[in-house]
DRENBASE-921218 format. One record per residue (C-alpha): residue in three letters; x, y, z. Coordinates in steps of 0.25 Angstrom, whole numbers, plus 5000, padded with zeros to 4 digits. Each point is the difference from the previous one (the first is absolute). Example, Ala and Ser with C-alpha at 12.3 -4.5 7.8 and 13.67 -1.06 7.14 Angstrom:
! residues 2
ala504949825031;ser500650144998;
***
This chain:
! residues 400
met515952565180;glu499350124996;ser498750014990;ile500249964987;arg499750154996;ser501450015002;ile500249924987;tyr499150054991;lys500350154999;ile499450094989;gly501050114994;leu500850054989;gly501249914996;pro500949974995;ser500549955013;ser499449985014;ser501550015008;his500450114990;thr498950094997;met498949965010;gly500749985013;pro500850134999;lys498650074995;phe499549965013;ala501250055009;ala499950134993;glu498550015003;leu500249955016;phe501350105000;leu499250124994;ile498950015010;arg501049995012;asn500850104995;ser499050094992;gln500850135006;ala501249974991;gly500750104990;ser500549904992;phe500449825002;arg501249944996;val499849854998;thr501349915000;leu499849854993;tyr501049895003;gly500349874995;ser499149924989;leu499050125001;ala501150114996;ala500749904992;thr498749964990;gly499250135005;lys499950084985;gly499549894993;his498849985011;leu499750134999;thr500350015017;asp500350154999;ala499050034991;ala499249945010;ile500450075012;val500250154991;lys498549994997;thr499449955015;leu500950115007;tyr499550124988;pro500050115001;tyr501149995010;pro501550014994;val500549875002;glu501649954999;ile500349854996;val501149945005;trp500649874994;glu500949905008;pro499949884992;lys501349945008;val499550025013;phe499249895006;leu499350035014;pro500049875008;asp498349985002;his499749994985;pro500650034985;asn498850104998;gly500450115009;met499750154999;lys500250115009;phe498950125000;glu500650135006;ala499050125001;ile500950144999;asp499550155004;glu500150124994;ala501450025007;gly500549874996;asn499949925013;val499749855001;thr498650015008;gly499649874998;ser500549864994;gln499549864998;val500649864994;phe499049914994;phe500249874994;ser499249964986;ile499949845005;gly499349944987;gly498450024996;gly500150145002;glu500149995015;ile501050105007;val500349985014;glu500750115009;glu501649985006;gly499949945013;cys498649934998;thr499649874993;arg499049934994;lys499849935012;glu499250145006;asn499149994992;val498549935001;arg500049864999;met498749954992;tyr500449845002;asp500449945010;leu500749894992;ser501250024990;thr500549864994;met499449934988;gln500249885011;asp499150055009;ile498850064992;leu500049884991;ala499849925012;trp498950115006;cys499349984986;glu500049865000;gln499549995016;lys498950094997;gly499749934986;arg500250144994;thr500850074988;tyr501150115000;trp499050124996;glu499149965012;tyr501150025011;val500250154992;leu498750015004;glu499949965014;lys501150085002;glu499750134990;gly498450005002;glu498950014989;gly500750164996;ile501249934993;trp499049954989;leu499750154996;tyr501550035001;leu500449874991;ala498850064990;asp500850134997;val501349935000;trp499549904989;asp499250124992;met501450075002;met500649874993;lys499049994989;ala500250164997;ala501449994999;val500049864989;gln498950094993;arg500950124999;gly501249934996;leu499349914989;glu499550134995;asn501450095001;glu501249994990;gly501350074997;val501350015006;leu500250005015;pro500550115005;gly501549995007;gly500850014989;leu500349844996;gly499050014989;leu499349905004;gln498649964993;arg498749975004;lys499749854997;ala498749985008;ala499050074990;ala500749894988;tyr500249885008;his498450015003;ile499750004986;lys501049904995;ala499449915011;ala498749984992;gly500849944989;tyr500249895008;lys499149885007;ala499949925012;ser501250015010;leu500850084990;lys499050115000;ser499949995016;arg501550025003;ala500050124989;leu498850075008;val500849985013;tyr501150064993;ala499250134995;tyr499350015014;ala501249995009;leu500850094991;ala498850105000;val500250035015;ser501549994998;glu499950114989;glu499150095006;asn500950005015;ala501350034992;ser499250124996;gly499750055011;gly498649975000;glu499149965011;val500149845002;val499949925014;thr501349945007;ala500049855000;pro500749995008;thr500950124993;cys499850104989;gly501149924992;ser499349875001;ser498550064999;gly499849944985;val500049855006;leu498749985008;pro499050094992;gly500649944988;val499549865003;leu498850045009;tyr499450094988;his500349884990;leu499249905008;tyr499050125002;lys499650004987;ser500449864994;tyr499549925011;glu499050105005;phe500250005015;pro499250115006;asp500550115008;ser499749925013;lys500849904998;ile501250094994;his499950085013;lys500149865007;ala501249984994;leu500750135002;ala499849985014;thr500949875000;ala500950044991;gly500350135010;leu500049895012;ile501249954992;ala500650134996;asp499850045017;ile500749875004;val501350034991;lys500050145004;thr499949965016;asn501049895000;ala501050064988;ser499850104991;ile499450064987;ser500950114996;gly500849974989;ala501250105007;gln500049895010;val499949884996;gly500150014985;cys498949984990;gln499749875006;gly499250085009;glu499250074989;ile499849924988;gly500249885009;val498850035010;ala499250054990;cys500049864992;ala499949945014;met498650085003;thr499549974985;ala500349845002;ala499150015013;ala498950104994;ala499949924987;asn500049865008;gln499050045010;leu499150044989;phe500049864992;gly499749945013;gly501349955006;ser500149975015;val500750075009;ala501249904999;gln499950024986;ile500050154999;glu501350005010;tyr500749924989;ala499850094989;ala500350105009;glu501349955004;met500449964984;gly499750144997;leu501050055011;glu501049885000;his500350024985;his500450155001;leu501049995009;gly501250074999;leu499450094988;thr500750145002;cys499650124998;asp500750074990;pro499150114991;val500850064989;cys500150155003;gly499249985012;leu498950004993;val498949895002;gln499949964985;ile501249904997;pro499949895006;cys498850045008;ile498950014991;glu500249884993;arg500249925014;asn498650055002;ala499649924988;phe500749875002;ala499849995014;ala498550014997;val499949864991;arg501049935011;ala499050035011;leu498949924990;asp501149894998;ala500050005015;asn498750015003;leu499749874990;tyr501249935004;ser499550015015;thr498549964996;leu500549864994;ser500749985014;asp499549965014;gly500650125003;val500949925011;his501550054996;arg501350005006;ile500550165002;ser498950075006;phe499750154997;asp500550055013;lys501449944997;val500050074987;val499750135006;glu501249985009;thr500949954990;met499550124990;arg500450095015;gln501549945000;thr500250014985;gly499550145000;his501150035011;asp501049934994;leu499950054986;pro501150124998;ser499450145000;leu500250024985;tyr498949904997;lys499050075009;glu499550144993;thr501150064996;ser500249984986;glu501549975002;gly499949864997;gly499349894991;leu499250054989;ala500250155003;arg501649985000;gln499749934986;leu499250094994;gly500150145008;arg500750074988;val498849984990;
***
């Protein structure tokens, strides 16, 4: 497996696959073809179907500025390697194509070039399944964040400190900002109002309302194109910081413990990314919100003193109970149902944490089996339910 740095990427929303990935591809292609007179970029499949709502064209044009850029949309054409394909072409002054490269945006802001695979990237972890990592932890008497530390080195704490600072900043900005989100749906921001209303509740209701507010704050920042951290994607970026910020404020967990929780959460996502996918275009929203819920459940369970078995169980429940979740954004925007899903997944992660804490960590279906089930379920889902805005809620409400 790769470094968990590949899970946590800091960048602008609203989509890691549709905004961050194309931006990174444009940057790389520009470096290789800086003598071009103009560029042509063809977007395929899911990347084209919801690209305008995800600001894909805007991200590419801005990155390649001041060169003229022609965007070609091919939503019905799916390249064989991945639904999120894009072809960059460099064109000289005479109109000749002088360079061409196909990229795939595979989720979480990561891109691969045609003909290459992620297996060619540097492997930082020798183990890639929860079963093996859990066995390592039990044999060594250690926990998941210690496995991350052994493989990543002390430098990972500085990186995770930056990640945590950005997550906190996104929550705080989201609580302050009000008004209508961009995109044409006329969707009002809710985080600020929810945060104020939470003060009127007591005990558990207040706690839940605050989690809603914090998760909404980040998700609304993402939907408006603000700076967020992928966890594991932009579309699911509100779940983990929403819960961690709540625990940080309400239980006064120090930053150092939050960093360790982020290490564990990143490891959970890395396992899924290696053995299945975190791309909504490839496996549906179960790979985004489902994985975010698993990450968050594991992080919370660790913070509350869970054993390695209980942490694994919490992560398993977080993913299991999102199996089959489709990716059906209305009008291609990361707003309906995406924003609410972040809020509900955040409290569901806390429920998974509590359920696991009450148990001894022993259960029948392992996390690895759920990951494999998620991969197969994503494969079996019709393409219209995988980030095309042609099925599910997008079909019912796409004309609003």
